[in-house]
N, C-alpha and C positions, 0 to 999 in steps of 0.2 A: 564511248565517251568523247565529247568534244575536245579539242586541243585547248590547252589553258596557257596562260602567260603569267608570270610573276609581277607583281607591282609593290614596291616599297613606299611606304608612307612614313614620314617623320612627325610625330605629335607628342604632346606632352603626356607622360604616363598616366596622370590622373584623368585626362580627357579620354584616352584610350580605354581605361578600366571603367568609367561611367558609360561610355558608349557600349562597350562590350556588355555590361551588365543589362542596359536597355534592350539591345538587340536580343540578348539571351531570354529576356522576358517575352519578347515577341517571337521567339522560337527560331532564332537565326544566329549566325556568327557575324563577325566583322567582314569576313570575305563576301558573303552573301549580301549583307547590307550595302557594302561598296558597289557590288555589281547591280543592285537595284537602282542606286544613285545614278550610276552611268546610263542605265537603260531609261530612266525617267529624264534625265538631261538631254538624250538623243530624241526621245519622244517629244519634248518640249522645245527643242532646238535652243537650249539655253539651260541656265540652272532652274531646277524644278521647284524654286521658292523665290520670293521677292527678295531683292538685295537693295538696301538703301541705307543712307547715313542716318544715324540717329539725330533726331531733331530735339533741341533742348525744350524741356517743359515750362510752364508757366513761371514757376518758382525760379528756375535757372535763367530764363529771360529777364526777370525782374532784377535778379542779382547782377546780370551783365549790364542792365541799363543804369544800375546805381553805381557800378564801378567806372563807367564811362564818365560819370559827372565829377 
């Protein structure tokens, strides 16, 4: 068996419970899912998903324009 290191993550209990439920449905635990995330990040040389700011939708843009008047 390969040597393993411990990792401590702090997150909201509800987030942890929801993630654990999802990963259990996929046949894995939180530790396995976290390991997959790190492997994918290394493979992609970055985060394995797009990270961007939320852009306001048309309704929000209209409301912002009206608020400026």
